[in-house]
N, C-alpha and C positions, 0 to 999 in steps of 0.2 A: 914244855915251854909255857911259862905263865905270862899272862898279859895284864897283870895288876895295874901297871902304870899307863895302859892304853885306854884313854877315855872312850874310844870307839868300840872297844871289845864288847861284843854281845848286842850292839845296836845294828839293826838291819837297815840296809840302804833305803828301803821303802819307808820306814819310820822316820829316818833322817830327812828324806825328801818331803814327806807329808808335813812334818814339823815346819820346815822352811817355807813351804807354800802357804800354810796357815798363818805364819808370822809375817811374811813379806808379800805374798801374792806372786803370781806368775810374772806380771809385768816388771816389778821391782827385781825379782830374781833374774830375769833376762838381762837387766842392766848390770847386775853384779857378776853374772857368769854369762858371757856372750856366746850362747849356743842356740841353734835354731829350734831344738826341741822345747825350749822355754819360750820361744817367741811365736812360732806358728802352730796354732792348734795344739797347745800344750796339754799333756796328760801325764799322770804318774807312770802309766805303763810304758809309753814311748820314751819318757825320760829315763826310766830305769834301764831300759834296753840299751840306750846310748851310753849312760854312765857306766854300765858294767863292761862296755867295750873300750871306753876312752879314759885312760888312767889320769891324764891331766885334769879333765873336767871333774872326775870323781874326787880327786884330791882337793880341788877348789871348793866343791860343794861340802865335803867333809869339814874343811876349814871354816866355812861360813857357819855350819851347824855348831861347831865347837865355840866359835866367837859368840853365838847367840845364847849359849848355855850360861 
């Protein structure tokens, strides 16, 4: 199965999240995606753990990253 038309193919969640934090910052990101791991003591590690378990939040973050590109 080829993923030529999938712009997220080959992009790791950690890279995606790091790009978003560098661009928007945690505070702005927490307004865009209303999840506690972006609001209270945010870190890449805790956010990755949450996003890997929570499909709706991951989808929203992926969409933000695509919009930013």
